[in-house]
PDB file of N, CA, C, O and CB in Angstrom:
ATOM      1  N   GLU A   1      -0.921   0.749   2.134  1.00  0.00           N
ATOM      2  CA  GLU A   1      -0.993   1.995   1.456  1.00  0.00           C
ATOM      3  C   GLU A   1      -2.427   2.067   0.630  1.00  0.00           C
ATOM      4  O   GLU A   1      -2.905   1.116   0.012  1.00  0.00           O
ATOM      5  CB  GLU A   1       0.314   2.132   0.479  1.00  0.00           C
ATOM      6  N   VAL A   2      -2.938   3.208   0.729  1.00  0.00           N
ATOM      7  CA  VAL A   2      -4.203   3.545   0.048  1.00  0.00           C
ATOM      8  C   VAL A   2      -4.065   4.519  -1.014  1.00  0.00           C
ATOM      9  O   VAL A   2      -3.600   5.620  -0.720  1.00  0.00           O
ATOM     10  CB  VAL A   2      -5.173   4.047   0.980  1.00  0.00           C
ATOM     11  N   LYS A   3      -4.462   4.225  -2.413  1.00  0.00           N
ATOM     12  CA  LYS A   3      -4.317   5.266  -3.347  1.00  0.00           C
ATOM     13  C   LYS A   3      -5.611   5.352  -4.016  1.00  0.00           C
ATOM     14  O   LYS A   3      -6.260   4.324  -4.206  1.00  0.00           O
ATOM     15  CB  LYS A   3      -3.177   5.050  -4.307  1.00  0.00           C
ATOM     16  N   THR A   4      -6.037   6.491  -4.389  1.00  0.00           N
ATOM     17  CA  THR A   4      -7.340   6.745  -5.036  1.00  0.00           C
ATOM     18  C   THR A   4      -7.074   7.525  -6.430  1.00  0.00           C
ATOM     19  O   THR A   4      -6.057   8.178  -6.659  1.00  0.00           O
ATOM     20  CB  THR A   4      -8.311   7.625  -4.018  1.00  0.00           C
ATOM     21  N   ALA A   5      -8.131   7.352  -7.301  1.00  0.00           N
ATOM     22  CA  ALA A   5      -8.235   7.952  -8.457  1.00  0.00           C
ATOM     23  C   ALA A   5      -9.681   8.266  -8.884  1.00  0.00           C
ATOM     24  O   ALA A   5     -10.577   7.472  -8.598  1.00  0.00           O
ATOM     25  CB  ALA A   5      -7.573   7.175  -9.369  1.00  0.00           C
ATOM     26  N   GLU A   6      -9.908   9.288  -9.495  1.00  0.00           N
ATOM     27  CA  GLU A   6     -11.404   9.578  -9.912  1.00  0.00           C
ATOM     28  C   GLU A   6     -11.681   8.882 -11.247  1.00  0.00           C
ATOM     29  O   GLU A   6     -12.797   8.410 -11.466  1.00  0.00           O
ATOM     30  CB  GLU A   6     -11.710  11.214 -10.080  1.00  0.00           C
ATOM     31  N   ALA A   7     -10.714   8.811 -12.124  1.00  0.00           N
ATOM     32  CA  ALA A   7     -11.075   8.114 -13.476  1.00  0.00           C
ATOM     33  C   ALA A   7     -11.355   6.671 -13.373  1.00  0.00           C
ATOM     34  O   ALA A   7     -10.572   5.968 -12.733  1.00  0.00           O
ATOM     35  CB  ALA A   7      -9.949   8.256 -14.490  1.00  0.00           C
ATOM     36  N   PRO A   8     -12.355   6.179 -13.917  1.00  0.00           N
ATOM     37  CA  PRO A   8     -12.754   4.770 -13.670  1.00  0.00           C
ATOM     38  C   PRO A   8     -11.661   3.757 -14.347  1.00  0.00           C
ATOM     39  O   PRO A   8     -11.602   2.595 -13.944  1.00  0.00           O
ATOM     40  CB  PRO A   8     -14.273   4.517 -14.296  1.00  0.00           C
ATOM     41  N   ASN A   9     -10.946   4.145 -15.207  1.00  0.00           N
ATOM     42  CA  ASN A   9     -10.049   3.197 -15.942  1.00  0.00           C
ATOM     43  C   ASN A   9      -8.567   3.452 -15.362  1.00  0.00           C
ATOM     44  O   ASN A   9      -7.616   2.782 -15.764  1.00  0.00           O
ATOM     45  CB  ASN A   9     -10.129   3.460 -17.624  1.00  0.00           C
ATOM     46  N   ALA A  10      -8.442   4.393 -14.461  1.00  0.00           N
ATOM     47  CA  ALA A  10      -7.026   4.596 -13.792  1.00  0.00           C
ATOM     48  C   ALA A  10      -6.592   3.503 -12.954  1.00  0.00           C
ATOM     49  O   ALA A  10      -7.429   2.733 -12.484  1.00  0.00           O
ATOM     50  CB  ALA A  10      -6.981   5.824 -12.911  1.00  0.00           C
ATOM     51  N   LEU A  11      -5.277   3.358 -12.710  1.00  0.00           N
ATOM     52  CA  LEU A  11      -4.786   2.280 -11.829  1.00  0.00           C
ATOM     53  C   LEU A  11      -3.966   3.051 -10.653  1.00  0.00           C
ATOM     54  O   LEU A  11      -2.746   3.203 -10.715  1.00  0.00           O
ATOM     55  CB  LEU A  11      -3.817   1.165 -12.699  1.00  0.00           C
ATOM     56  N   PRO A  12      -4.705   3.484  -9.660  1.00  0.00           N
ATOM     57  CA  PRO A  12      -3.956   4.132  -8.651  1.00  0.00           C
ATOM     58  C   PRO A  12      -2.977   3.312  -8.018  1.00  0.00           C
ATOM     59  O   PRO A  12      -2.011   3.892  -7.523  1.00  0.00           O
ATOM     60  CB  PRO A  12      -4.781   4.646  -7.693  1.00  0.00           C
ATOM     61  N   GLU A  13      -3.053   1.951  -7.934  1.00  0.00           N
ATOM     62  CA  GLU A  13      -2.115   1.044  -7.264  1.00  0.00           C
ATOM     63  C   GLU A  13      -0.721   1.209  -7.998  1.00  0.00           C
ATOM     64  O   GLU A  13       0.304   0.911  -7.385  1.00  0.00           O
ATOM     65  CB  GLU A  13      -2.659  -0.505  -7.313  1.00  0.00           C
ATOM     66  N   ALA A  14      -0.667   1.643  -9.203  1.00  0.00           N
ATOM     67  CA  ALA A  14       0.653   1.753  -9.998  1.00  0.00           C
ATOM     68  C   ALA A  14       1.446   2.825  -9.318  1.00  0.00           C
ATOM     69  O   ALA A  14       2.655   2.891  -9.542  1.00  0.00           O
ATOM     70  CB  ALA A  14       0.434   2.127 -11.592  1.00  0.00           C
ATOM     71  N   ARG A  15       0.898   3.622  -8.550  1.00  0.00           N
ATOM     72  CA  ARG A  15       1.612   4.741  -7.830  1.00  0.00           C
ATOM     73  C   ARG A  15       2.402   4.197  -6.584  1.00  0.00           C
ATOM     74  O   ARG A  15       3.186   4.932  -5.984  1.00  0.00           O
ATOM     75  CB  ARG A  15       0.548   5.858  -7.353  1.00  0.00           C
ATOM     76  N   VAL A  16       2.204   3.029  -6.246  1.00  0.00           N
ATOM     77  CA  VAL A  16       3.068   2.398  -5.187  1.00  0.00           C
ATOM     78  C   VAL A  16       4.228   1.660  -5.896  1.00  0.00           C
ATOM     79  O   VAL A  16       4.313   0.435  -5.984  1.00  0.00           O
ATOM     80  CB  VAL A  16       2.215   1.365  -4.257  1.00  0.00           C
ATOM     81  N   ASP A  17       5.116   2.563  -6.393  1.00  0.00           N
ATOM     82  CA  ASP A  17       6.239   2.075  -7.207  1.00  0.00           C
ATOM     83  C   ASP A  17       7.358   1.652  -6.248  1.00  0.00           C
ATOM     84  O   ASP A  17       7.231   1.758  -5.028  1.00  0.00           O
ATOM     85  CB  ASP A  17       6.746   3.185  -8.230  1.00  0.00           C
ATOM     86  N   HIS A  18       8.516   1.142  -6.871  1.00  0.00           N
ATOM     87  CA  HIS A  18       9.667   0.705  -6.043  1.00  0.00           C
ATOM     88  C   HIS A  18      10.084   1.838  -5.082  1.00  0.00           C
ATOM     89  O   HIS A  18      10.414   1.571  -3.927  1.00  0.00           O
ATOM     90  CB  HIS A  18      10.888   0.289  -6.958  1.00  0.00           C
ATOM     91  N   HIS A  19      10.070   3.052  -5.534  1.00  0.00           N
ATOM     92  CA  HIS A  19      10.502   4.063  -4.593  1.00  0.00           C
ATOM     93  C   HIS A  19       9.595   4.120  -3.364  1.00  0.00           C
ATOM     94  O   HIS A  19      10.084   4.139  -2.234  1.00  0.00           O
ATOM     95  CB  HIS A  19      10.546   5.413  -5.271  1.00  0.00           C
ATOM     96  N   LYS A  20       8.265   4.148  -3.578  1.00  0.00           N
ATOM     97  CA  LYS A  20       7.369   4.217  -2.578  1.00  0.00           C
ATOM     98  C   LYS A  20       7.498   2.969  -1.618  1.00  0.00           C
ATOM     99  O   LYS A  20       7.415   3.126  -0.400  1.00  0.00           O
ATOM    100  CB  LYS A  20       6.023   4.355  -3.176  1.00  0.00           C
ATOM    101  N   GLN A  21       7.683   1.849  -2.128  1.00  0.00           N
ATOM    102  CA  GLN A  21       7.868   0.538  -1.476  1.00  0.00           C
ATOM    103  C   GLN A  21       9.046   0.708  -0.485  1.00  0.00           C
ATOM    104  O   GLN A  21       8.956   0.424   0.709  1.00  0.00           O
ATOM    105  CB  GLN A  21       8.158  -0.640  -2.558  1.00  0.00           C
ATOM    106  N   ARG A  22      10.170   1.202  -1.088  1.00  0.00           N
ATOM    107  CA  ARG A  22      11.415   1.310  -0.168  1.00  0.00           C
ATOM    108  C   ARG A  22      11.130   2.269   1.031  1.00  0.00           C
ATOM    109  O   ARG A  22      11.590   2.058   2.154  1.00  0.00           O
ATOM    110  CB  ARG A  22      12.716   1.876  -1.008  1.00  0.00           C
ATOM    111  N   ARG A  23      10.347   3.328   0.720  1.00  0.00           N
ATOM    112  CA  ARG A  23      10.118   4.347   1.784  1.00  0.00           C
ATOM    113  C   ARG A  23       9.242   3.712   2.862  1.00  0.00           C
ATOM    114  O   ARG A  23       9.493   3.874   4.057  1.00  0.00           O
ATOM    115  CB  ARG A  23       9.427   5.668   1.200  1.00  0.00           C
ATOM    116  N   LEU A  24       8.256   3.019   2.442  1.00  0.00           N
ATOM    117  CA  LEU A  24       7.310   2.335   3.394  1.00  0.00           C
ATOM    118  C   LEU A  24       8.060   1.208   4.191  1.00  0.00           C
ATOM    119  O   LEU A  24       7.826   1.044   5.389  1.00  0.00           O
ATOM    120  CB  LEU A  24       6.058   1.700   2.584  1.00  0.00           C
ATOM    121  N   THR A  25       8.911   0.480   3.551  1.00  0.00           N
ATOM    122  CA  THR A  25       9.725  -0.574   4.237  1.00  0.00           C
ATOM    123  C   THR A  25      10.704   0.091   5.274  1.00  0.00           C
ATOM    124  O   THR A  25      10.905  -0.432   6.370  1.00  0.00           O
ATOM    125  CB  THR A  25      10.560  -1.434   3.149  1.00  0.00           C
ATOM    126  N   ALA A  26      11.293   1.241   4.895  1.00  0.00           N
ATOM    127  CA  ALA A  26      12.194   1.910   5.820  1.00  0.00           C
ATOM    128  C   ALA A  26      11.465   2.364   6.947  1.00  0.00           C
ATOM    129  O   ALA A  26      11.951   2.137   8.055  1.00  0.00           O
ATOM    130  CB  ALA A  26      12.905   3.029   5.215  1.00  0.00           C
ATOM    131  N   LEU A  27      10.209   3.063   6.849  1.00  0.00           N
ATOM    132  CA  LEU A  27       9.432   3.495   7.928  1.00  0.00           C
ATOM    133  C   LEU A  27       9.020   2.210   8.860  1.00  0.00           C
ATOM    134  O   LEU A  27       9.052   2.276  10.089  1.00  0.00           O
ATOM    135  CB  LEU A  27       8.172   4.272   7.351  1.00  0.00           C
ATOM    136  N   ALA A  28       8.679   1.188   8.234  1.00  0.00           N
ATOM    137  CA  ALA A  28       8.211   0.036   9.005  1.00  0.00           C
ATOM    138  C   ALA A  28       9.461  -0.523   9.757  1.00  0.00           C
ATOM    139  O   ALA A  28       9.308  -1.000  10.881  1.00  0.00           O
ATOM    140  CB  ALA A  28       7.523  -1.082   8.045  1.00  0.00           C
ATOM    141  N   ALA A  29      10.701  -0.477   9.167  1.00  0.00           N
ATOM    142  CA  ALA A  29      11.835  -0.984   9.967  1.00  0.00           C
ATOM    143  C   ALA A  29      12.044  -0.120  11.232  1.00  0.00           C
ATOM    144  O   ALA A  29      12.370  -0.621  12.308  1.00  0.00           O
ATOM    145  CB  ALA A  29      13.143  -1.000   9.105  1.00  0.00           C
ATOM    146  N   GLN A  30      11.843   1.179  11.053  1.00  0.00           N
ATOM    147  CA  GLN A  30      12.001   2.131  12.253  1.00  0.00           C
ATOM    148  C   GLN A  30      11.077   1.706  13.389  1.00  0.00           C
ATOM    149  O   GLN A  30      11.462   1.538  14.546  1.00  0.00           O
ATOM    150  CB  GLN A  30      11.663   3.652  11.847  1.00  0.00           C
ATOM    151  N   ALA A  31       9.764   1.540  12.942  1.00  0.00           N
ATOM    152  CA  ALA A  31       8.729   1.070  13.810  1.00  0.00           C
ATOM    153  C   ALA A  31       9.082  -0.211  14.661  1.00  0.00           C
ATOM    154  O   ALA A  31       8.963  -0.335  15.880  1.00  0.00           O
ATOM    155  CB  ALA A  31       7.535   0.804  12.975  1.00  0.00           C
ATOM    156  N   VAL A  32       9.522  -1.092  13.791  1.00  0.00           N
ATOM    157  CA  VAL A  32       9.903  -2.517  14.222  1.00  0.00           C
ATOM    158  C   VAL A  32      11.072  -2.377  15.327  1.00  0.00           C
ATOM    159  O   VAL A  32      11.043  -3.090  16.330  1.00  0.00           O
ATOM    160  CB  VAL A  32      10.440  -3.450  12.869  1.00  0.00           C
ATOM    161  N   ARG A  33      12.008  -1.520  15.131  1.00  0.00           N
ATOM    162  CA  ARG A  33      13.060  -1.305  16.108  1.00  0.00           C
ATOM    163  C   ARG A  33      12.481  -0.511  17.332  1.00  0.00           C
ATOM    164  O   ARG A  33      12.725  -0.891  18.477  1.00  0.00           O
ATOM    165  CB  ARG A  33      14.268  -0.532  15.442  1.00  0.00           C
ATOM    166  N   ARG A  34      11.792   0.478  17.106  1.00  0.00           N
ATOM    167  CA  ARG A  34      11.305   1.368  18.161  1.00  0.00           C
ATOM    168  C   ARG A  34      10.313   0.546  19.127  1.00  0.00           C
ATOM    169  O   ARG A  34      10.387   0.640  20.352  1.00  0.00           O
ATOM    170  CB  ARG A  34      10.559   2.654  17.491  1.00  0.00           C
ATOM    171  N   TYR A  35       9.472  -0.186  18.528  1.00  0.00           N
ATOM    172  CA  TYR A  35       8.497  -0.909  19.388  1.00  0.00           C
ATOM    173  C   TYR A  35       8.800  -2.359  19.721  1.00  0.00           C
ATOM    174  O   TYR A  35       7.970  -3.058  20.303  1.00  0.00           O
ATOM    175  CB  TYR A  35       7.193  -0.877  18.745  1.00  0.00           C
ATOM    176  N   LYS A  36      10.001  -2.809  19.347  1.00  0.00           N
ATOM    177  CA  LYS A  36      10.582  -4.124  19.561  1.00  0.00           C
ATOM    178  C   LYS A  36       9.559  -5.195  19.001  1.00  0.00           C
ATOM    179  O   LYS A  36       8.977  -6.022  19.703  1.00  0.00           O
ATOM    180  CB  LYS A  36      10.903  -4.355  21.132  1.00  0.00           C
ATOM    181  N   LEU A  37       9.443  -5.071  17.789  1.00  0.00           N
ATOM    182  CA  LEU A  37       8.515  -6.050  17.042  1.00  0.00           C
ATOM    183  C   LEU A  37       9.242  -7.042  16.078  1.00  0.00           C
ATOM    184  O   LEU A  37       8.677  -7.571  15.122  1.00  0.00           O
ATOM    185  CB  LEU A  37       7.477  -5.232  16.189  1.00  0.00           C
ATOM    186  N   GLN A  38      10.526  -7.240  16.414  1.00  0.00           N
ATOM    187  CA  GLN A  38      11.319  -8.048  15.490  1.00  0.00           C
ATOM    188  C   GLN A  38      10.740  -9.453  15.228  1.00  0.00           C
ATOM    189  O   GLN A  38      11.002 -10.001  14.158  1.00  0.00           O
ATOM    190  CB  GLN A  38      12.716  -8.181  16.030  1.00  0.00           C
ATOM    191  N   ASN A  39       9.977 -10.059  16.133  1.00  0.00           N
ATOM    192  CA  ASN A  39       9.514 -11.359  15.953  1.00  0.00           C
ATOM    193  C   ASN A  39       8.051 -11.382  15.388  1.00  0.00           C
ATOM    194  O   ASN A  39       7.434 -12.442  15.290  1.00  0.00           O
ATOM    195  CB  ASN A  39       9.618 -12.087  17.257  1.00  0.00           C
ATOM    196  N   LYS A  40       7.574 -10.295  15.059  1.00  0.00           N
ATOM    197  CA  LYS A  40       6.219 -10.207  14.584  1.00  0.00           C
ATOM    198  C   LYS A  40       6.165 -10.140  13.017  1.00  0.00           C
ATOM    199  O   LYS A  40       7.037  -9.534  12.395  1.00  0.00           O
ATOM    200  CB  LYS A  40       5.541  -8.970  15.211  1.00  0.00           C
ATOM    201  N   PRO A  41       5.151 -10.760  12.408  1.00  0.00           N
ATOM    202  CA  PRO A  41       4.972 -10.770  10.996  1.00  0.00           C
ATOM    203  C   PRO A  41       4.682  -9.371  10.549  1.00  0.00           C
ATOM    204  O   PRO A  41       3.991  -8.644  11.264  1.00  0.00           O
ATOM    205  CB  PRO A  41       3.873 -11.726  10.583  1.00  0.00           C
ATOM    206  N   ILE A  42       5.158  -8.957   9.431  1.00  0.00           N
ATOM    207  CA  ILE A  42       4.774  -7.722   8.781  1.00  0.00           C
ATOM    208  C   ILE A  42       4.348  -7.930   7.361  1.00  0.00           C
ATOM    209  O   ILE A  42       5.013  -8.632   6.598  1.00  0.00           O
ATOM    210  CB  ILE A  42       5.887  -6.751   8.826  1.00  0.00           C
ATOM    211  N   ARG A  43       3.167  -7.285   6.975  1.00  0.00           N
ATOM    212  CA  ARG A  43       2.619  -7.477   5.591  1.00  0.00           C
ATOM    213  C   ARG A  43       2.293  -6.019   5.119  1.00  0.00           C
ATOM    214  O   ARG A  43       1.827  -5.164   5.871  1.00  0.00           O
ATOM    215  CB  ARG A  43       1.256  -8.488   5.562  1.00  0.00           C
ATOM    216  N   PHE A  44       2.564  -5.837   3.887  1.00  0.00           N
ATOM    217  CA  PHE A  44       2.274  -4.540   3.147  1.00  0.00           C
ATOM    218  C   PHE A  44       1.187  -4.762   2.222  1.00  0.00           C
ATOM    219  O   PHE A  44       1.368  -5.448   1.216  1.00  0.00           O
ATOM    220  CB  PHE A  44       3.492  -3.995   2.367  1.00  0.00           C
ATOM    221  N   ASP A  45       0.047  -4.223   2.493  1.00  0.00           N
ATOM    222  CA  ASP A  45      -1.091  -4.351   1.632  1.00  0.00           C
ATOM    223  C   ASP A  45      -1.271  -3.011   0.845  1.00  0.00           C
ATOM    224  O   ASP A  45      -0.833  -1.957   1.305  1.00  0.00           O
ATOM    225  CB  ASP A  45      -2.370  -4.718   2.470  1.00  0.00           C
ATOM    226  N   VAL A  46      -1.935  -3.079  -0.364  1.00  0.00           N
ATOM    227  CA  VAL A  46      -2.262  -1.878  -1.140  1.00  0.00           C
ATOM    228  C   VAL A  46      -3.778  -1.875  -1.317  1.00  0.00           C
ATOM    229  O   VAL A  46      -4.357  -2.906  -1.659  1.00  0.00           O
ATOM    230  CB  VAL A  46      -1.505  -1.850  -2.546  1.00  0.00           C
ATOM    231  N   ILE A  47      -4.369  -0.841  -1.111  1.00  0.00           N
ATOM    232  CA  ILE A  47      -5.833  -0.645  -1.423  1.00  0.00           C
ATOM    233  C   ILE A  47      -5.900   0.411  -2.500  1.00  0.00           C
ATOM    234  O   ILE A  47      -5.377   1.514  -2.343  1.00  0.00           O
ATOM    235  CB  ILE A  47      -6.698  -0.197  -0.124  1.00  0.00           C
ATOM    236  N   ALA A  48      -6.573   0.051  -3.637  1.00  0.00           N
ATOM    237  CA  ALA A  48      -6.706   0.901  -4.689  1.00  0.00           C
ATOM    238  C   ALA A  48      -8.218   1.303  -4.890  1.00  0.00           C
ATOM    239  O   ALA A  48      -9.087   0.449  -5.063  1.00  0.00           O
ATOM    240  CB  ALA A  48      -6.112   0.257  -5.895  1.00  0.00           C
ATOM    241  N   VAL A  49      -8.448   2.509  -4.859  1.00  0.00           N
ATOM    242  CA  VAL A  49      -9.969   3.040  -4.927  1.00  0.00           C
ATOM    243  C   VAL A  49     -10.149   3.897  -6.170  1.00  0.00           C
ATOM    244  O   VAL A  49      -9.490   4.923  -6.339  1.00  0.00           O
ATOM    245  CB  VAL A  49     -10.385   3.973  -3.590  1.00  0.00           C
ATOM    246  N   ASN A  50     -11.059   3.454  -7.037  1.00  0.00           N
ATOM    247  CA  ASN A  50     -11.466   4.359  -8.091  1.00  0.00           C
ATOM    248  C   ASN A  50     -12.747   5.052  -7.628  1.00  0.00           C
ATOM    249  O   ASN A  50     -13.638   4.384  -7.105  1.00  0.00           O
ATOM    250  CB  ASN A  50     -11.674   3.601  -9.451  1.00  0.00           C
ATOM    251  N   LEU A  51     -12.873   6.406  -7.809  1.00  0.00           N
ATOM    252  CA  LEU A  51     -14.063   7.151  -7.425  1.00  0.00           C
ATOM    253  C   LEU A  51     -14.627   7.770  -8.482  1.00  0.00           C
ATOM    254  O   LEU A  51     -14.627   9.001  -8.473  1.00  0.00           O
ATOM    255  CB  LEU A  51     -13.838   8.098  -6.450  1.00  0.00           C
ATOM    256  N   PRO A  52     -15.166   7.121  -9.502  1.00  0.00           N
ATOM    257  CA  PRO A  52     -15.881   7.842 -10.684  1.00  0.00           C
ATOM    258  C   PRO A  52     -16.903   8.714 -10.241  1.00  0.00           C
ATOM    259  O   PRO A  52     -17.602   8.357  -9.293  1.00  0.00           O
ATOM    260  CB  PRO A  52     -16.520   6.892 -11.662  1.00  0.00           C
ATOM    261  N   PRO A  53     -17.127  10.013 -10.895  1.00  0.00           N
ATOM    262  CA  PRO A  53     -18.023  10.759 -10.318  1.00  0.00           C
ATOM    263  C   PRO A  53     -19.508  10.430 -10.389  1.00  0.00           C
ATOM    264  O   PRO A  53     -20.298  10.943  -9.596  1.00  0.00           O
ATOM    265  CB  PRO A  53     -17.809  11.897 -10.769  1.00  0.00           C
ATOM    266  N   ASP A  54     -19.889   9.576 -11.336  1.00  0.00           N
ATOM    267  CA  ASP A  54     -21.270   9.072 -11.535  1.00  0.00           C
ATOM    268  C   ASP A  54     -21.469   7.558 -11.252  1.00  0.00           C
ATOM    269  O   ASP A  54     -22.487   6.994 -11.652  1.00  0.00           O
ATOM    270  CB  ASP A  54     -21.689   9.354 -12.961  1.00  0.00           C
ATOM    271  N   ALA A  55     -20.612   6.969 -10.642  1.00  0.00           N
ATOM    272  CA  ALA A  55     -20.736   5.465 -10.338  1.00  0.00           C
ATOM    273  C   ALA A  55     -20.279   5.052  -9.033  1.00  0.00           C
ATOM    274  O   ALA A  55     -19.699   5.851  -8.297  1.00  0.00           O
ATOM    275  CB  ALA A  55     -19.983   4.658 -11.301  1.00  0.00           C
ATOM    276  N   GLU A  56     -20.506   3.833  -8.692  1.00  0.00           N
ATOM    277  CA  GLU A  56     -20.139   3.302  -7.503  1.00  0.00           C
ATOM    278  C   GLU A  56     -18.559   3.222  -7.344  1.00  0.00           C
ATOM    279  O   GLU A  56     -17.859   3.046  -8.342  1.00  0.00           O
ATOM    280  CB  GLU A  56     -20.792   1.982  -7.386  1.00  0.00           C
ATOM    281  N   PRO A  57     -18.054   3.344  -6.181  1.00  0.00           N
ATOM    282  CA  PRO A  57     -16.527   3.097  -6.116  1.00  0.00           C
ATOM    283  C   PRO A  57     -16.128   1.764  -6.500  1.00  0.00           C
ATOM    284  O   PRO A  57     -16.887   0.805  -6.360  1.00  0.00           O
ATOM    285  CB  PRO A  57     -15.981   3.320  -4.743  1.00  0.00           C
ATOM    286  N   LEU A  58     -14.945   1.666  -6.986  1.00  0.00           N
ATOM    287  CA  LEU A  58     -14.341   0.330  -7.280  1.00  0.00           C
ATOM    288  C   LEU A  58     -13.132   0.187  -6.283  1.00  0.00           C
ATOM    289  O   LEU A  58     -12.226   1.020  -6.277  1.00  0.00           O
ATOM    290  CB  LEU A  58     -13.850   0.208  -8.876  1.00  0.00           C
ATOM    291  N   ILE A  59     -13.150  -0.903  -5.437  1.00  0.00           N
ATOM    292  CA  ILE A  59     -12.161  -1.064  -4.451  1.00  0.00           C
ATOM    293  C   ILE A  59     -11.454  -2.411  -4.783  1.00  0.00           C
ATOM    294  O   ILE A  59     -12.084  -3.443  -5.016  1.00  0.00           O
ATOM    295  CB  ILE A  59     -12.786  -1.024  -3.002  1.00  0.00           C
ATOM    296  N   ARG A  60      -9.968  -2.312  -4.788  1.00  0.00           N
ATOM    297  CA  ARG A  60      -9.264  -3.479  -4.926  1.00  0.00           C
ATOM    298  C   ARG A  60      -8.278  -3.626  -3.778  1.00  0.00           C
ATOM    299  O   ARG A  60      -7.542  -2.673  -3.521  1.00  0.00           O
ATOM    300  CB  ARG A  60      -8.606  -3.512  -6.235  1.00  0.00           C
ATOM    301  N   HIS A  61      -8.212  -4.691  -3.105  1.00  0.00           N
ATOM    302  CA  HIS A  61      -7.281  -4.870  -2.011  1.00  0.00           C
ATOM    303  C   HIS A  61      -6.204  -5.899  -2.434  1.00  0.00           C
ATOM    304  O   HIS A  61      -6.561  -7.039  -2.731  1.00  0.00           O
ATOM    305  CB  HIS A  61      -8.034  -5.332  -0.715  1.00  0.00           C
ATOM    306  N   TYR A  62      -5.031  -5.578  -2.468  1.00  0.00           N
ATOM    307  CA  TYR A  62      -3.897  -6.345  -2.810  1.00  0.00           C
ATOM    308  C   TYR A  62      -3.201  -6.818  -1.543  1.00  0.00           C
ATOM    309  O   TYR A  62      -2.478  -6.007  -0.965  1.00  0.00           O
ATOM    310  CB  TYR A  62      -2.968  -5.549  -3.689  1.00  0.00           C
ATOM    311  N   GLU A  63      -3.336  -7.992  -1.070  1.00  0.00           N
ATOM    312  CA  GLU A  63      -2.697  -8.468   0.227  1.00  0.00           C
ATOM    313  C   GLU A  63      -1.268  -8.855  -0.146  1.00  0.00           C
ATOM    314  O   GLU A  63      -0.930  -9.336  -1.228  1.00  0.00           O
ATOM    315  CB  GLU A  63      -3.504  -9.749   0.913  1.00  0.00           C
ATOM    316  N   ALA A  64      -0.436  -8.569   0.940  1.00  0.00           N
ATOM    317  CA  ALA A  64       0.999  -8.892   0.740  1.00  0.00           C
ATOM    318  C   ALA A  64       1.523  -8.312  -0.702  1.00  0.00           C
ATOM    319  O   ALA A  64       2.258  -8.980  -1.429  1.00  0.00           O
ATOM    320  CB  ALA A  64       1.192 -10.533   0.822  1.00  0.00           C
ATOM    321  N   ALA A  65       1.140  -7.215  -0.982  1.00  0.00           N
ATOM    322  CA  ALA A  65       1.439  -6.477  -2.353  1.00  0.00           C
ATOM    323  C   ALA A  65       3.005  -6.477  -2.727  1.00  0.00           C
ATOM    324  O   ALA A  65       3.392  -6.585  -3.891  1.00  0.00           O
ATOM    325  CB  ALA A  65       0.923  -4.870  -2.255  1.00  0.00           C
ATOM    326  N   PHE A  66       3.790  -6.359  -1.720  1.00  0.00           N
ATOM    327  CA  PHE A  66       5.136  -6.446  -1.887  1.00  0.00           C
ATOM    328  C   PHE A  66       5.898  -7.018  -0.827  1.00  0.00           C
ATOM    329  O   PHE A  66       5.406  -7.033   0.301  1.00  0.00           O
ATOM    330  CB  PHE A  66       5.599  -5.282  -2.145  1.00  0.00           C
ATOM    331  N   ASP A  67       7.114  -7.526  -1.050  1.00  0.00           N
ATOM    332  CA  ASP A  67       7.907  -8.110  -0.012  1.00  0.00           C
ATOM    333  C   ASP A  67       8.704  -7.010   0.749  1.00  0.00           C
ATOM    334  O   ASP A  67       9.092  -5.965   0.226  1.00  0.00           O
ATOM    335  CB  ASP A  67       8.850  -9.166  -0.612  1.00  0.00           C
ATOM    336  N   SER A  68       8.891  -7.351   1.980  1.00  0.00           N
ATOM    337  CA  SER A  68       9.593  -6.563   2.934  1.00  0.00           C
ATOM    338  C   SER A  68      10.812  -7.300   3.508  1.00  0.00           C
ATOM    339  O   SER A  68      10.703  -8.500   3.761  1.00  0.00           O
ATOM    340  CB  SER A  68       8.660  -6.160   4.027  1.00  0.00           C
ATOM    341  N   HIS A  69      11.878  -6.703   3.710  1.00  0.00           N
ATOM    342  CA  HIS A  69      12.982  -7.243   4.410  1.00  0.00           C
ATOM    343  C   HIS A  69      13.268  -6.383   5.713  1.00  0.00           C
ATOM    344  O   HIS A  69      14.343  -5.827   5.936  1.00  0.00           O
ATOM    345  CB  HIS A  69      14.215  -7.293   3.460  1.00  0.00           C
ATOM    346  N   VAL A  70      12.169  -6.350   6.534  1.00  0.00           N
ATOM    347  CA  VAL A  70      12.300  -5.608   7.702  1.00  0.00           C
ATOM    348  C   VAL A  70      12.965  -6.318   8.803  1.00  0.00           C
ATOM    349  O   VAL A  70      13.135  -5.756   9.886  1.00  0.00           O
ATOM    350  CB  VAL A  70      11.057  -5.171   8.112  1.00  0.00           C
TER     351      VAL A  70
END
């Protein structure tokens, strides 16, 4: 999941809350069933990008940001 914000001190990654995590996990479960990927590892990463108007972008990558039970 990629989230962005223009404010340099904002935390766009905070918008990947429990509700969003449940939705992403449910969609992944559908894909696992549809494409027969039951034995494949699944990882949910979050990319947070701050795009301040007069500065370089700040990018943070959270690997395995939340657990899934797909």
